[in-house]
KEKE-3310 file (N, C-alpha, C; in steps of 0.2 Angstrom, whole numbers, plus 5000, padded with zeros to 4 digits):
npx = (5452:5438:5437:5425:5413:5406:5411:5400:5393:5404:5402:5389:5387:5398:5408:5415:5427:5434:5445:5455:5466:5479:5477:5469:5478:5486:5480:5476:5489:5491:5482:5487:5498:5494:5487:5497:5505:5495:5489:5499:5516:5526:5540:5535:5525:5507:5496:5487:5495:5505:5500:5495:5506:5511:5502:5504:5514:5511:5499:5493:5484:5488:5502:5506:5504:5514:5524:5525:5524:5537:5544:5542:5548:5561:5562:5560:5570:5581:5578:5579:5593:5600:5595:5598:5613:5620:5621:5623:5625:5616:5604:5592:5586:5585:5578:5565:5562:5563:5554:5541:5544:5544:5530:5524:5527:5522:5509:5506:5509:5500:5488:5489:5489:5475:5468:5470:5463:5451:5445:5440:5450:5448:5439:5432:5430:5438:5451:5452:5453:5465:5472:5472:5477:5490:5496:5497:5497:5494:5481:5473:5467:5459:5451:5443:5438:5428:5421:5423:5428:5437:5440:5446:5444:5448:5443:5429:5427:5431:5422:5410:5404:5401:5394:5387:5392:5402:5411:5411:5420:5432:5436:5438:5448:5459:5468:5476:5481:5490:5499:5505:5512:5520:5529:5534:5543:5551:5560:5563:5574:5585:5598:5604:5612:5627:5638:5637:5635:5622:5616:5616:5606:5594:5591:5589:5579:5569:5566:5560:5550:5541:5539:5532:5520:5516:5513:5501:5493:5488:5482:5471:5464:5456:5451:5439:5428:5425:5420:5409:5403:5401)
npy = (5579:5589:5600:5615:5608:5590:5574:5568:5580:5583:5573:5575:5587:5592:5590:5575:5575:5588:5597:5590:5575:5580:5592:5588:5579:5589:5597:5587:5586:5600:5600:5590:5595:5608:5600:5595:5607:5613:5604:5598:5588:5575:5583:5596:5608:5610:5622:5627:5625:5632:5644:5646:5648:5659:5669:5667:5675:5686:5700:5707:5704:5706:5708:5696:5688:5697:5691:5679:5678:5684:5673:5662:5667:5668:5655:5650:5655:5649:5637:5638:5642:5629:5619:5623:5623:5613:5613:5608:5595:5590:5595:5586:5581:5591:5602:5598:5595:5606:5614:5608:5608:5622:5626:5620:5625:5639:5636:5634:5647:5657:5650:5652:5666:5669:5659:5667:5679:5675:5664:5648:5635:5622:5622:5616:5627:5637:5632:5631:5644:5647:5640:5646:5657:5655:5655:5666:5680:5672:5668:5678:5680:5668:5670:5682:5678:5669:5680:5686:5699:5714:5719:5707:5694:5681:5679:5680:5669:5659:5662:5656:5665:5666:5664:5647:5643:5652:5646:5633:5634:5641:5629:5620:5625:5627:5618:5617:5630:5628:5618:5624:5634:5628:5621:5632:5636:5627:5627:5641:5639:5637:5645:5640:5630:5633:5627:5634:5648:5645:5642:5654:5661:5654:5657:5670:5670:5662:5667:5681:5677:5671:5683:5690:5683:5682:5696:5696:5687:5694:5704:5698:5692:5700:5705:5694:5699:5712:5709:5703:5713:5723)
npz = (5246:5240:5229:5231:5234:5236:5232:5228:5222:5212:5204:5197:5192:5185:5171:5164:5159:5164:5162:5159:5160:5166:5171:5182:5188:5192:5202:5211:5217:5222:5231:5239:5244:5250:5260:5267:5272:5280:5287:5294:5295:5298:5306:5304:5309:5312:5304:5314:5326:5323:5323:5335:5343:5339:5342:5356:5357:5354:5357:5348:5333:5320:5323:5326:5312:5305:5310:5309:5295:5292:5297:5290:5277:5280:5282:5269:5261:5267:5264:5249:5248:5253:5245:5233:5233:5228:5215:5197:5200:5210:5205:5199:5209:5219:5214:5211:5225:5232:5226:5229:5243:5245:5242:5251:5264:5260:5258:5273:5277:5271:5275:5288:5290:5285:5295:5308:5304:5305:5296:5291:5291:5287:5279:5262:5253:5257:5256:5243:5241:5246:5238:5226:5229:5231:5218:5215:5204:5192:5195:5191:5178:5177:5187:5182:5171:5176:5182:5194:5201:5209:5227:5240:5234:5236:5249:5246:5239:5248:5260:5250:5243:5231:5214:5209:5197:5194:5202:5198:5186:5192:5198:5188:5180:5189:5192:5178:5180:5191:5187:5176:5182:5192:5183:5177:5188:5190:5178:5178:5188:5184:5184:5195:5194:5194:5207:5225:5219:5215:5227:5233:5224:5225:5237:5237:5228:5233:5245:5241:5233:5242:5252:5244:5243:5254:5256:5246:5252:5263:5258:5251:5260:5271:5288:5295:5301:5296:5283:5289:5293:5283)
capx = (5448:5436:5435:5420:5410:5408:5411:5393:5393:5407:5399:5384:5388:5403:5408:5420:5435:5435:5450:5460:5470:5485:5474:5467:5483:5490:5474:5477:5496:5491:5478:5491:5504:5489:5486:5504:5506:5489:5489:5508:5517:5532:5542:5532:5519:5500:5495:5483:5500:5510:5495:5495:5513:5512:5496:5506:5519:5508:5491:5490:5484:5492:5509:5507:5504:5519:5529:5523:5526:5544:5548:5542:5551:5566:5563:5559:5577:5586:5577:5582:5599:5603:5593:5603:5620:5625:5622:5621:5626:5611:5596:5588:5583:5585:5572:5557:5560:5564:5548:5536:5545:5543:5523:5521:5528:5518:5502:5505:5509:5494:5483:5488:5486:5468:5466:5470:5460:5443:5442:5440:5455:5446:5433:5436:5431:5445:5457:5453:5454:5472:5478:5472:5482:5498:5497:5496:5495:5491:5475:5469:5463:5454:5446:5440:5434:5424:5417:5425:5434:5438:5445:5444:5440:5450:5439:5423:5428:5431:5415:5406:5400:5402:5389:5390:5394:5409:5415:5413:5423:5438:5437:5441:5453:5464:5474:5480:5487:5495:5504:5508:5516:5526:5533:5539:5547:5556:5563:5567:5579:5591:5602:5607:5618:5634:5636:5637:5631:5615:5612:5613:5601:5589:5590:5585:5573:5563:5564:5558:5543:5538:5536:5527:5515:5513:5508:5496:5488:5486:5477:5466:5461:5455:5447:5431:5423:5424:5415:5401:5398:5399)
capy = (5584:5590:5608:5617:5603:5585:5570:5568:5586:5584:5569:5577:5595:5593:5585:5570:5578:5593:5601:5585:5571:5584:5596:5584:5578:5594:5599:5583:5588:5605:5596:5587:5600:5612:5596:5595:5614:5615:5599:5597:5582:5574:5588:5601:5610:5612:5628:5629:5626:5638:5653:5646:5649:5666:5672:5666:5681:5694:5699:5711:5699:5709:5707:5689:5688:5699:5688:5672:5679:5686:5667:5658:5670:5666:5647:5648:5657:5643:5630:5639:5641:5622:5614:5626:5623:5607:5616:5604:5588:5589:5597:5582:5578:5597:5606:5596:5594:5613:5617:5605:5612:5630:5627:5617:5632:5645:5634:5635:5654:5660:5647:5655:5673:5667:5658:5673:5684:5673:5661:5641:5632:5615:5620:5617:5633:5642:5628:5632:5650:5648:5637:5652:5662:5652:5656:5673:5684:5667:5666:5683:5678:5662:5673:5687:5673:5667:5685:5689:5705:5719:5718:5701:5689:5674:5680:5678:5662:5655:5662:5654:5671:5666:5659:5641:5642:5653:5641:5627:5637:5640:5621:5616:5629:5628:5613:5620:5635:5626:5615:5629:5638:5622:5620:5637:5638:5623:5630:5648:5639:5633:5647:5635:5625:5633:5627:5640:5654:5641:5643:5662:5662:5649:5659:5676:5670:5659:5674:5686:5675:5671:5688:5693:5679:5685:5702:5695:5685:5700:5708:5694:5689:5706:5701:5692:5703:5718:5707:5702:5718:5726)
capz = (5246:5234:5228:5230:5235:5237:5226:5224:5217:5206:5199:5195:5191:5181:5166:5166:5158:5168:5161:5156:5165:5167:5177:5188:5192:5196:5207:5217:5218:5226:5237:5245:5246:5255:5267:5272:5274:5285:5293:5297:5293:5302:5311:5301:5313:5308:5304:5320:5330:5321:5325:5343:5346:5337:5345:5362:5359:5350:5359:5342:5328:5314:5324:5324:5306:5302:5314:5305:5287:5292:5299:5284:5272:5280:5281:5263:5260:5269:5259:5243:5248:5254:5238:5227:5234:5224:5208:5192:5202:5214:5202:5198:5217:5224:5211:5213:5232:5233:5224:5234:5251:5245:5242:5257:5268:5257:5261:5279:5279:5269:5280:5296:5289:5284:5300:5311:5303:5305:5291:5294:5286:5287:5274:5255:5249:5261:5253:5236:5240:5248:5232:5221:5233:5229:5211:5214:5197:5188:5195:5189:5171:5180:5191:5178:5168:5182:5184:5202:5201:5214:5231:5243:5229:5240:5254:5243:5238:5256:5263:5248:5241:5223:5211:5209:5190:5194:5206:5194:5181:5195:5198:5182:5178:5194:5190:5173:5181:5195:5183:5173:5188:5194:5177:5176:5193:5189:5172:5180:5194:5180:5187:5200:5190:5197:5215:5229:5217:5214:5234:5233:5219:5227:5243:5236:5222:5237:5250:5240:5231:5249:5253:5239:5243:5261:5254:5243:5256:5268:5254:5249:5266:5274:5293:5292:5304:5292:5278:5289:5295:5277)
cpx = (5445:5434:5429:5414:5411:5409:5405:5393:5396:5404:5393:5382:5393:5405:5415:5427:5438:5441:5454:5463:5476:5482:5472:5471:5486:5487:5475:5483:5494:5487:5483:5497:5501:5488:5492:5505:5500:5490:5494:5509:5526:5533:5538:5524:5513:5500:5491:5489:5504:5506:5495:5500:5514:5508:5499:5511:5517:5501:5489:5490:5488:5500:5511:5507:5510:5525:5529:5526:5534:5547:5547:5546:5558:5568:5563:5567:5581:5584:5580:5589:5603:5601:5597:5609:5623:5625:5619:5620:5618:5604:5591:5584:5581:5578:5566:5556:5560:5556:5542:5538:5543:5533:5519:5521:5524:5511:5501:5505:5503:5488:5483:5486:5478:5465:5464:5466:5452:5442:5444:5445:5454:5441:5436:5435:5436:5450:5457:5454:5462:5476:5477:5477:5489:5500:5497:5492:5492:5484:5471:5465:5459:5448:5441:5435:5428:5418:5418:5430:5431:5440:5441:5442:5441:5444:5431:5422:5427:5425:5410:5401:5400:5396:5392:5393:5401:5414:5416:5420:5430:5441:5440:5447:5461:5470:5478:5484:5492:5501:5509:5514:5522:5531:5539:5544:5553:5561:5567:5573:5586:5598:5606:5612:5624:5633:5639:5633:5623:5613:5611:5607:5594:5586:5586:5580:5568:5562:5559:5550:5539:5536:5531:5520:5512:5509:5502:5491:5484:5482:5472:5461:5459:5450:5440:5427:5421:5420:5409:5398:5397:5392)
cpy = (5587:5598:5610:5612:5596:5579:5569:5574:5587:5577:5571:5583:5595:5588:5582:5573:5583:5596:5596:5581:5575:5588:5592:5582:5583:5597:5595:5584:5593:5604:5594:5591:5604:5607:5597:5601:5616:5612:5597:5590:5581:5580:5595:5602:5611:5619:5631:5629:5632:5644:5652:5649:5657:5670:5672:5673:5686:5694:5703:5705:5699:5708:5701:5687:5691:5694:5681:5672:5681:5677:5663:5661:5669:5658:5645:5651:5652:5638:5631:5639:5633:5618:5617:5625:5619:5609:5611:5594:5586:5590:5592:5580:5585:5601:5604:5596:5601:5615:5614:5608:5619:5631:5624:5624:5637:5644:5636:5642:5657:5657:5651:5663:5673:5665:5663:5678:5680:5668:5653:5637:5626:5615:5620:5622:5637:5638:5630:5640:5651:5644:5642:5657:5661:5653:5662:5676:5679:5666:5671:5683:5672:5666:5678:5683:5672:5673:5688:5692:5709:5716:5711:5696:5683:5673:5677:5671:5657:5655:5659:5659:5672:5661:5653:5640:5646:5649:5635:5628:5637:5632:5620:5620:5629:5624:5615:5625:5633:5623:5619:5632:5633:5621:5626:5639:5634:5626:5637:5647:5637:5638:5645:5632:5626:5631:5634:5645:5651:5642:5649:5663:5660:5654:5665:5674:5667:5664:5678:5684:5673:5677:5691:5688:5682:5692:5700:5691:5689:5703:5706:5692:5695:5701:5700:5696:5709:5714:5705:5707:5724:5726)
cpz = (5239:5234:5227:5228:5235:5232:5223:5219:5211:5201:5194:5191:5185:5174:5167:5165:5162:5168:5160:5161:5169:5173:5182:5192:5196:5201:5213:5219:5223:5231:5243:5247:5252:5261:5272:5275:5281:5291:5296:5294:5297:5307:5310:5307:5309:5309:5310:5325:5330:5324:5333:5345:5344:5341:5353:5364:5357:5353:5352:5336:5322:5316:5324:5317:5304:5305:5310:5298:5287:5292:5293:5278:5273:5280:5273:5260:5260:5265:5253:5243:5248:5248:5232:5227:5230:5218:5202:5196:5206:5211:5202:5203:5219:5221:5212:5221:5235:5232:5228:5241:5251:5245:5248:5262:5265:5259:5269:5281:5276:5273:5287:5295:5289:5291:5305:5308:5301:5301:5292:5288:5285:5280:5267:5252:5251:5258:5247:5236:5242:5242:5228:5224:5231:5223:5209:5208:5192:5189:5193:5183:5172:5183:5187:5173:5170:5185:5191:5201:5208:5220:5234:5240:5233:5246:5252:5243:5245:5259:5258:5245:5234:5220:5210:5201:5190:5198:5202:5189:5186:5196:5193:5179:5183:5193:5184:5177:5186:5192:5180:5177:5190:5189:5177:5181:5193:5184:5174:5186:5190:5180:5193:5199:5193:5206:5218:5226:5215:5221:5234:5229:5221:5233:5242:5232:5228:5242:5247:5237:5239:5252:5249:5240:5250:5259:5250:5246:5260:5265:5251:5254:5272:5282:5292:5295:5300:5287:5281:5292:5290:5275)
residu = (MET:PHE:ILE:PHE:GLY:SER:ASP:LYS:ASP:ARG:ALA:THR:ASP:GLU:PRO:GLU:ASP:GLU:GLY:GLY:PHE:GLY:ALA:ARG:MET:ALA:ARG:SER:ALA:VAL:ASP:ARG:MET:LEU:GLY:TYR:GLY:LEU:ASP:GLY:ILE:GLY:PRO:LEU:ASP:SER:VAL:GLU:GLU:VAL:VAL:ARG:LYS:ALA:ARG:SER:ARG:HIS:ASP:ASP:PRO:GLU:GLU:ALA:ILE:GLN:ASP:LEU:CYS:SER:THR:HIS:GLN:ARG:LEU:ALA:ALA:SER:GLY:GLY:PHE:VAL:THR:GLY:LEU:GLY:GLY:LEU:ILE:THR:MET:PRO:VAL:ALA:LEU:PRO:ALA:ASN:VAL:VAL:GLY:PHE:TYR:VAL:LEU:ALA:SER:ARG:MET:VAL:GLY:ALA:VAL:ALA:LEU:ILE:ARG:GLY:TYR:ASP:VAL:ARG:GLU:ASP:ASN:THR:ARG:THR:ALA:LEU:ALA:LEU:THR:LEU:ILE:GLY:ALA:ASP:ALA:ASP:ASP:LEU:LEU:LYS:LYS:ALA:GLY:ILE:THR:GLY:GLY:GLY:ARG:MET:ALA:ARG:ILE:ALA:LEU:ASN:ARG:VAL:PRO:ARG:ALA:ALA:ALA:MET:MET:ILE:ASN:LYS:GLY:LEU:GLY:PHE:ARG:VAL:ALA:THR:GLN:LEU:GLY:THR:ARG:VAL:LEU:GLY:ARG:LEU:GLY:ARG:LEU:VAL:PRO:LEU:VAL:GLY:GLY:ALA:VAL:GLY:ALA:GLY:LEU:ASP:GLY:TYR:LEU:MET:GLY:ARG:LEU:ALA:LYS:HIS:ALA:ARG:SER:GLU:PHE:PRO:PRO:ARG:ASP:GLN:LEU:ASP:SER:ALA)
# end
């Protein structure tokens, strides 16, 4: 997946360095996590499937969103508990697996919010907006530098309503922000060193963070018909 444009766009419009090798690798990693979360993998349903099931239970789209967000918050808490349960013994394997698993679930959750509210999650611009939503407050500085302020910032990116220069700046900076946050999340989990205690810490932390991301996604992706009529 190419963020903000095709491979040809990138070859002609952006410098080769593009933020460095590490940033490109980080952006590639988040593209894969988004792909797993949105498209599904193995037993993990795609975002379209979880939205279809939620809408079959709720006529009100906002009730469907609440249902999906609550479900993903519980799933994140369960995953955090299981991967933190072993403490120091399992940390080398559990921490990376937990971080990736968290972001895959989060990708599906924020994608579901966007899809129910009328955005096309197959579009590259929308996937860039979803990636920015996943890093939360860490995206604020990047968006300010790109001149994107005010409400509904992610919605404007998803609908390609930002200047090309701003889009390129976001494209270059996203990988670095993702890499920074991934590293911070791993280091912030050293409280899981003690078995059982680590499980409780993991459950509480992941459940809280997923809930915060749900609130952020609902704020950044207002119903599309409201934007179209504005």
